[in-house]
C-alpha positions as CSV (number, residue, x, y, z in Angstrom):
1,M,-30.2,3.1,6.9
2,L,-33.5,1.1,6.8
3,G,-35.4,4.3,6.1
4,S,-33.0,5.0,3.2
5,F,-33.6,1.5,1.9
6,I,-37.4,1.8,2.0
7,Y,-38.0,5.4,0.9
8,H,-35.3,5.3,-1.7
9,H,-35.4,1.8,-3.2
10,E,-32.5,2.4,-5.6
11,T,-30.3,2.6,-2.5
12,Y,-31.2,-1.0,-1.5
13,S,-30.7,-2.3,-5.1
14,A,-27.1,-0.9,-5.1
15,H,-26.2,-2.7,-1.9
16,A,-28.5,-5.8,-1.9
17,H,-25.6,-8.2,-2.3
18,H,-24.0,-6.9,0.9
19,V,-27.1,-6.8,3.1
20,N,-27.6,-9.8,5.4
21,P,-30.8,-9.6,7.4
22,N,-29.6,-12.1,10.0
23,C,-26.9,-9.6,11.2
24,F,-29.6,-7.1,12.5
25,S,-30.3,-7.5,16.2
26,K,-34.1,-6.8,16.2
27,N,-36.6,-9.2,14.6
28,T,-38.6,-6.3,13.2
29,H,-35.6,-5.0,11.3
30,Q,-34.9,-8.5,10.0
31,N,-38.5,-8.8,8.8
32,L,-38.4,-5.5,7.1
33,L,-35.3,-6.5,5.1
34,Y,-36.8,-9.9,4.3
35,G,-39.9,-8.1,3.0
36,I,-37.9,-5.8,0.8
37,R,-35.9,-8.7,-0.6
38,E,-39.1,-10.6,-1.4
39,L,-40.6,-7.6,-3.2
40,V,-37.5,-7.0,-5.2
41,E,-37.4,-10.7,-6.3
42,E,-40.9,-10.3,-7.5
43,N,-39.9,-7.1,-9.5
44,V,-42.0,-4.9,-7.3
45,V,-40.8,-1.5,-6.2
46,P,-40.5,-1.8,-2.3
47,D,-42.0,1.6,-1.4
48,V,-43.5,2.2,2.1
49,F,-47.1,1.5,1.1
50,T,-46.3,-1.8,-0.8
51,L,-44.2,-3.0,2.0
52,K,-46.8,-2.2,4.6
53,H,-49.4,-4.2,2.6
54,H,-47.0,-7.0,2.3
55,L,-46.3,-7.2,6.0
56,T,-50.0,-6.9,6.9
57,Q,-50.7,-10.0,4.8
58,Q,-48.1,-11.9,6.8
59,H,-49.8,-10.6,10.1
60,D,-46.5,-8.9,11.1
61,M,-48.0,-5.9,12.9
62,D,-44.9,-5.1,14.9
63,S,-42.8,-4.6,11.8
64,T,-45.6,-2.6,10.2
65,A,-45.7,-0.3,13.2
66,C,-42.0,0.1,13.0
67,L,-42.3,1.7,9.5
68,T,-43.6,5.0,10.9
69,D,-40.5,5.5,13.0
70,L,-38.0,5.3,10.1
71,P,-36.7,8.6,8.7
72,E,-36.7,9.4,5.0
73,T,-33.1,10.6,4.9
74,K,-31.2,9.3,1.8
75,L,-27.7,8.1,2.7
76,N,-24.8,8.0,0.2
77,D,-22.8,4.8,-0.7
78,A,-20.0,5.5,1.7
79,Q,-22.3,6.0,4.7
80,I,-24.3,2.8,3.9
81,K,-21.1,0.8,3.6
82,K,-19.9,2.1,6.9
83,Y,-23.1,1.2,8.7
84,L,-23.2,-2.3,7.2
85,H,-19.6,-2.8,8.3
86,C,-20.5,-1.7,11.9
87,I,-23.6,-3.9,12.0
88,T,-21.7,-6.9,10.7
89,N,-18.9,-6.5,13.2
90,E,-21.4,-6.1,16.1
91,Y,-23.2,-9.3,15.0
92,V,-19.9,-11.3,14.9
93,R,-18.9,-9.9,18.2
94,V,-22.2,-11.0,19.8
95,Q,-21.9,-14.4,18.3
96,M,-18.4,-14.9,19.6
97,L,-19.4,-13.8,23.1
98,R,-22.2,-16.3,23.1
99,A,-19.8,-19.0,21.9
100,V,-17.4,-18.2,24.8
101,L,-20.3,-18.6,27.3
102,D,-21.3,-21.9,25.7
103,V,-17.8,-23.2,25.7
104,S,-17.3,-22.2,29.4
105,A,-20.5,-24.0,30.3
106,L,-19.4,-27.1,28.5
107,C,-16.0,-27.1,30.1
108,E,-17.0,-26.7,33.8
109,N,-16.5,-30.3,34.6
110,E,-13.0,-31.8,34.2
111,L,-14.4,-35.1,33.0
112,T,-16.5,-33.5,30.3
113,D,-15.8,-34.4,26.7
114,L,-14.2,-31.4,24.9
115,K,-15.6,-32.4,21.5
116,P,-18.9,-30.4,21.9
117,A,-16.9,-27.3,23.0
118,L,-14.6,-27.6,20.0
119,T,-17.6,-28.0,17.7
120,V,-19.1,-24.8,19.0
121,M,-15.8,-22.9,18.5
122,D,-15.4,-24.2,15.0
123,H,-18.9,-23.3,14.1
124,T,-18.5,-19.7,15.4
125,V,-15.2,-19.2,13.6
126,Q,-16.7,-20.6,10.4
127,L,-19.7,-18.2,10.7
128,A,-17.4,-15.2,11.2
129,E,-15.3,-16.2,8.2
130,N,-18.3,-16.7,5.9
131,I,-19.7,-13.2,6.8
132,H,-16.4,-11.4,6.2
133,S,-15.7,-13.4,3.0
134,H,-19.0,-12.2,1.7
135,Y,-17.6,-8.7,1.3
136,V,-14.6,-9.9,-0.8
137,C,-16.2,-12.8,-2.7
138,S,-19.2,-12.6,-4.9
139,P,-20.5,-14.9,-7.7
140,L,-20.3,-13.6,-11.2
141,S,-24.1,-13.3,-11.4
142,E,-24.1,-10.8,-8.5
143,V,-21.3,-8.8,-10.0
144,L,-23.1,-8.6,-13.4
145,Q,-26.4,-7.7,-11.6
146,Q,-24.5,-4.8,-9.9
147,V,-23.1,-3.6,-13.3
148,K,-26.6,-3.9,-14.8
149,H,-28.0,-1.8,-11.9
150,D,-25.4,0.9,-12.4
151,I,-26.2,1.1,-16.1
152,T,-29.9,1.3,-15.8
153,S,-29.8,3.7,-12.9
154,G,-27.4,6.1,-14.6
155,L,-24.5,5.4,-12.1
156,A,-22.1,4.1,-14.7
157,H,-20.7,7.5,-15.4
158,Q,-19.8,7.9,-11.7
159,A,-17.4,4.9,-12.0
160,S,-14.6,7.3,-13.1
161,L,-13.5,10.9,-12.8
162,P,-12.8,13.0,-15.8
163,W,-9.3,14.0,-16.8
164,F,-8.6,17.7,-17.3
165,S,-7.3,17.0,-20.9
166,R,-9.8,16.1,-23.6
167,P,-7.3,13.9,-25.6
168,L,-6.3,12.2,-22.3
169,Q,-9.9,11.6,-21.4
170,S,-10.7,10.1,-24.8
171,Q,-7.7,7.8,-24.6
172,L,-8.0,6.6,-21.0
173,H,-11.7,7.2,-20.3
174,G,-11.2,8.8,-16.9
175,L,-9.7,8.0,-13.6
176,E,-11.1,4.6,-12.5
177,N,-12.2,3.9,-9.0
178,G,-9.9,1.7,-7.0
179,E,-6.9,2.3,-9.2
180,L,-3.5,3.7,-8.3
181,T,-1.9,5.9,-10.9
182,V,1.7,7.0,-10.8
183,V,3.0,10.1,-12.7
184,A,6.8,10.3,-12.8
185,S,9.3,12.7,-14.2
186,R,12.7,14.4,-13.5
187,P,12.7,17.3,-11.1
188,G,11.4,20.6,-12.6
189,I,9.5,18.9,-15.5
190,G,6.1,19.6,-14.0
191,K,4.6,16.6,-12.1
192,T,3.3,18.8,-9.3
193,A,1.7,21.1,-11.9
194,F,0.1,18.1,-13.6
195,A,-1.4,16.9,-10.3
196,L,-2.6,20.3,-9.2
197,T,-4.1,20.9,-12.7
198,Q,-6.2,17.7,-12.2
199,V,-7.1,18.7,-8.7
200,Y,-8.2,22.2,-9.9
201,H,-10.3,20.6,-12.7
202,L,-12.2,18.4,-10.2
203,I,-12.8,21.0,-7.4
204,R,-14.1,23.4,-10.0
205,Q,-16.9,20.8,-10.6
206,G,-17.5,20.4,-6.8
207,I,-15.8,17.1,-6.5
208,P,-14.0,16.8,-3.1
209,V,-10.3,16.1,-3.2
210,I,-7.5,15.4,-0.7
211,Y,-3.9,16.5,-1.5
212,V,-1.0,15.3,0.5
213,S,2.3,17.0,-0.1
214,T,5.8,16.2,1.3
215,E,7.6,19.1,-0.5
216,H,5.2,22.1,-0.4
217,T,3.5,23.9,2.4
218,R,-0.3,24.3,2.5
219,A,0.1,28.1,1.7
220,Q,2.3,27.3,-1.4
221,L,-0.3,24.8,-2.7
222,A,-3.1,27.4,-2.1
223,F,-1.1,30.0,-4.1
224,R,-0.6,27.5,-6.9
225,L,-4.4,26.7,-7.1
226,L,-5.2,30.4,-7.0
227,S,-2.7,31.0,-9.8
228,M,-4.4,28.4,-12.0
229,H,-7.7,30.1,-11.3
230,S,-6.5,33.6,-12.2
231,N,-4.0,32.6,-14.9
232,T,-1.4,34.8,-13.1
233,S,1.3,34.3,-10.5
234,V,-0.7,34.9,-7.3
235,Y,2.4,34.7,-5.1
236,E,4.0,37.7,-7.0
237,R,0.7,39.6,-6.7
238,Y,0.7,38.8,-3.0
239,K,4.1,40.3,-2.5
240,V,3.2,43.4,-4.5
241,A,-0.1,43.8,-2.6
242,V,1.7,43.6,0.7
243,A,4.3,46.1,-0.4
244,E,1.8,48.6,-1.8
245,N,-0.9,47.9,0.8
246,N,-3.4,47.2,-2.0
247,Q,-5.1,43.9,-1.2
248,A,-8.6,44.3,-2.7
249,E,-8.0,42.1,-5.8
250,L,-6.3,39.4,-3.8
251,R,-9.1,39.3,-1.2
252,Q,-11.7,39.0,-4.0
253,L,-9.7,36.1,-5.5
254,I,-9.5,34.4,-2.2
255,D,-13.2,34.8,-1.6
256,E,-13.9,33.1,-5.0
257,A,-11.9,30.1,-4.0
258,A,-13.1,29.8,-0.4
259,H,-15.8,27.2,-1.2
260,W,-13.5,24.8,-3.1
261,P,-13.8,21.3,-1.6
262,V,-10.1,20.4,-1.2
263,D,-8.2,19.4,1.9
264,L,-4.4,20.2,1.9
265,I,-2.3,17.9,4.1
266,E,1.3,18.9,4.8
267,D,3.4,15.9,5.7
268,S,5.8,16.6,8.5
269,G,7.6,13.3,8.7
270,M,4.7,11.1,9.7
271,R,4.8,7.4,8.9
272,I,2.6,6.2,6.1
273,Q,0.1,4.5,8.4
274,K,-0.6,7.6,10.3
275,L,-0.8,9.7,7.1
276,I,-3.4,7.2,5.7
277,R,-5.4,7.3,8.9
278,I,-5.7,11.1,8.5
279,C,-6.8,10.6,4.9
280,L,-9.4,8.1,6.0
281,Q,-10.8,10.5,8.7
282,R,-11.0,13.4,6.2
283,Q,-12.5,11.2,3.5
284,A,-15.3,10.0,5.9
285,I,-16.1,13.7,6.6
286,T,-15.8,15.3,3.2
287,Q,-16.6,12.2,1.0
288,A,-13.5,12.9,-1.1
289,R,-13.4,11.1,-4.4
290,F,-9.7,11.7,-5.3
291,I,-6.5,11.6,-3.3
292,V,-3.0,12.8,-4.4
293,F,0.3,11.9,-2.8
294,D,3.3,14.1,-3.7
295,T,5.8,12.5,-3.7
296,I,6.2,8.8,-2.8
297,Q,10.0,8.9,-2.4
298,Q,9.6,11.4,0.5
299,L,6.9,9.4,2.3
300,R,8.2,7.7,5.5
301,P,7.7,3.9,5.6
302,G,6.2,2.1,8.6
303,T,8.9,-0.4,9.0
304,R,12.6,0.0,9.8
305,D,13.7,-2.2,6.9
306,A,17.1,-1.0,5.7
307,I,16.4,-2.0,2.1
308,R,15.0,1.0,0.2
309,D,13.4,-1.2,-2.4
310,L,11.2,-2.9,0.2
311,Q,10.4,0.4,1.9
312,L,8.9,1.8,-1.3
313,G,7.2,-1.5,-1.9
314,E,5.4,-1.2,1.4
315,I,4.4,2.4,0.7
316,M,3.0,1.4,-2.7
317,M,1.0,-1.4,-1.2
318,Q,-0.4,0.9,1.4
319,L,-1.5,3.4,-1.3
320,K,-3.0,0.6,-3.4
321,R,-5.0,-0.8,-0.4
322,L,-6.2,2.8,0.3
323,A,-7.6,3.1,-3.3
324,K,-9.3,-0.3,-3.1
325,S,-10.8,0.1,0.4
326,L,-12.3,3.5,-0.4
327,N,-13.0,2.6,-4.1
328,I,-11.7,5.9,-5.3
329,P,-8.7,6.8,-7.6
330,V,-5.4,7.6,-6.0
331,L,-2.7,9.5,-7.8
332,A,1.0,9.3,-6.6
333,L,3.8,11.4,-7.9
334,S,7.3,9.8,-8.3
335,Q,10.8,10.8,-9.3
336,L,12.9,9.4,-12.0
337,N,16.6,8.6,-11.9
338,R,19.3,10.3,-14.0
339,S,19.1,7.7,-16.8
340,P,17.2,9.9,-19.3
341,E,19.8,12.6,-19.0
342,K,22.6,10.1,-19.9
343,R,20.9,9.3,-23.3
344,G,22.0,12.5,-24.8
345,V,19.5,14.0,-27.3
346,S,16.9,11.4,-26.9
347,A,16.0,11.7,-23.2
348,Y,12.5,10.1,-23.4
349,P,11.9,8.3,-20.1
350,I,11.0,4.6,-19.9
351,L,9.7,2.4,-17.1
352,S,13.1,1.3,-15.9
353,D,13.9,4.9,-15.1
354,L,11.6,4.9,-12.0
355,R,13.7,5.7,-9.0
356,E,14.8,3.3,-6.3
357,S,12.2,0.5,-6.7
358,G,10.7,-1.9,-9.2
359,Y,7.6,-2.1,-7.0
360,I,6.3,1.2,-8.4
361,E,5.7,-0.1,-11.9
362,T,4.6,-3.5,-10.5
363,I,1.9,-2.4,-8.1
364,A,0.6,0.7,-10.0
365,D,-2.3,0.3,-12.3
366,K,-1.2,3.1,-14.6
367,V,2.3,4.7,-15.0
368,M,2.6,8.0,-16.8
369,L,6.0,9.5,-17.7
370,L,6.2,13.3,-18.2
371,Y,8.8,14.7,-20.6
372,R,9.6,18.2,-21.8
373,A,12.3,18.5,-24.5
374,E,12.7,22.2,-23.6
375,Y,14.1,21.1,-20.2
376,Y,17.0,19.4,-22.0
377,G,17.7,22.4,-24.3
378,I,15.9,21.0,-27.3
379,T,14.1,23.9,-29.0
380,E,12.6,22.0,-31.9
381,D,11.2,18.5,-32.4
382,E,11.8,16.1,-35.4
383,E,9.3,18.0,-37.5
384,G,10.8,21.4,-36.8
385,Q,8.0,22.5,-34.5
386,S,8.8,24.5,-31.4
387,T,9.0,22.6,-28.1
388,C,8.5,25.8,-26.0
389,D,6.1,24.9,-23.1
390,V,5.2,21.6,-24.7
391,A,5.1,18.4,-22.6
392,D,4.7,14.8,-23.7
393,L,2.7,12.5,-21.4
394,I,3.8,8.9,-22.1
395,V,1.4,6.3,-20.7
396,A,4.0,3.5,-20.3
397,K,1.7,1.1,-18.4
398,N,-2.1,0.7,-18.4
399,R,-3.4,-2.4,-16.7
400,N,-6.9,-2.0,-18.0
401,G,-6.4,-0.2,-21.3
402,K,-4.0,0.8,-24.0
403,M,-0.7,2.8,-23.9
404,C,-0.7,6.1,-25.6
405,N,1.2,9.5,-25.9
406,V,-0.6,12.8,-25.3
407,R,0.9,16.2,-25.9
408,L,0.1,19.0,-23.4
409,H,0.7,22.7,-23.2
410,L,2.2,24.3,-20.1
411,S,0.6,27.7,-19.5
412,R,2.7,30.2,-17.8
413,P,2.9,31.9,-15.3
414,A,0.0,29.9,-13.9
415,L,2.0,26.6,-14.2
416,R,-1.1,24.8,-15.5
417,F,-1.3,22.1,-18.1
418,D,-3.9,22.6,-20.9
419,D,-4.7,21.0,-24.2
420,M,-2.5,22.0,-27.1
421,P,-3.8,25.0,-28.9
422,E,-5.6,24.4,-32.2
423,P,-3.4,24.9,-35.3
424,S,-4.1,28.0,-37.3
425,F,-4.8,27.7,-41.0
426,S,-4.2,30.2,-43.7
427,L,-6.3,30.8,-46.7
428,A,-3.4,29.7,-48.9
429,D,-3.7,26.2,-47.6
430,Y,-7.1,25.8,-49.2
431,V,-6.5,27.7,-52.5
432,V,-6.6,25.4,-55.6
433,D,-5.2,26.9,-58.8
434,S,-6.1,24.0,-61.0
435,P,-8.2,20.8,-60.8
436,Q,-5.0,18.7,-60.8
437,Q,-3.6,20.6,-57.8
438,T,-4.3,19.0,-54.4
439,L,-4.8,20.6,-51.1
440,K,-1.8,21.3,-49.1
441,E,-1.0,19.0,-46.2
442,T,-2.6,20.3,-43.0
443,P,-1.0,19.9,-39.5
444,Y,-3.6,17.3,-38.6
445,E,-2.3,15.0,-41.3
446,T,1.1,14.9,-39.7
447,Y,-0.1,13.4,-36.4
448,D,1.4,10.0,-36.9
449,R,5.2,10.7,-36.6
450,D,7.9,8.2,-37.3
451,I,10.0,7.1,-34.4
452,P,13.3,9.1,-34.3
453,Q,16.4,7.1,-35.1
454,S,17.8,8.1,-31.8
455,R,15.1,6.1,-30.0
456,W,15.7,2.8,-31.8
457,N,18.4,1.8,-29.2
458,E,16.0,2.4,-26.4
459,L,13.3,0.2,-28.0
460,N,15.8,-2.5,-28.7
461,D,17.0,-2.5,-25.1
462,E,13.4,-2.8,-23.9
463,H,12.8,-5.9,-26.0
């Protein structure tokens, strides 16, 4: 880690507010970190030659000699955070052991005053609390300095992951780190297809992903991803290939997807704590930047509380803590109750339709509701346009942004969501017979649609 700080100075700048030189056990390591800090405060790049000259001026030859033993390996952010956490815990452990020895020495005599021993204990506890609170509490100046560093070093774009849909990306500006997003719908609408489409979009860019499923086997998820890649139903091709003993195309498709960085976890009734531990282990190995849980109603809670609302509340808190601790986005799929189907023609879902718990909408940073009119037998919308393979994604809650509606197209048989196809224009739309004649209205001009009369009751109920 010290070698990464010295030979790659941008690494130290990104973690300077978390580095405490006093936590390092060796004096030479402490002096190296103090030297780096002094050079940074003087706006000097702390490379190996500048640091060696700086230490030589201070007659610190031991620390100067230590520079030659440091490797030039550049560590990523997750590795540095892990090492700093281990170093801090070891420092606190050593300090507590020393305090125990001091307290034991002060309490050897029965007539000894206990006030000095209590003072040592209070001082040690306060030291440990101050060190650990440093990771969760920072002055505004340090936070702004970190933001400034991310902007100047080009790391600002890494703060979020791109959505697979261009309209959705332009509206929500990506999946933010540390946020928990919930996508909910009735069964058969396509929430698993939505999540797998996002996963496919990321792994095609080389971004590692973890997918946890409670409803599908790992083989089924693999077939779904291969279907999105080939735009065909790979499972049907697999059955035909086995029957006809012609597996050349299928093997070639599998070889193309062999390098995709995705871990598929099949939940077999494990409690949420064990499932999260597996995710943490895999994330430490693969450095995954996105985790999906499908679905939260099927996850097993850690407590035996009989109240279902509290069980789902615990599961949601565990997922939110996972997103914040790893500082990556987490996507959770949820089911809706039957309320949309009781509304008749207007079956648009709302937040109160989330199944079994109000904690879902309370804890989640974003809540998206997926709706397909075709599912309810509605073949045309209010404007007379076909609803075949058309889905509405309703952003019903956005803690750090605005609410919006985005229309998506469900591509079959791959079961993949894409952007809506561009409208086709005919030459007659642009022909003007006379100067007084205006151009015909294009489909783009009908984007802002009036709210259907059948939805006014829902809006009144919400208010």
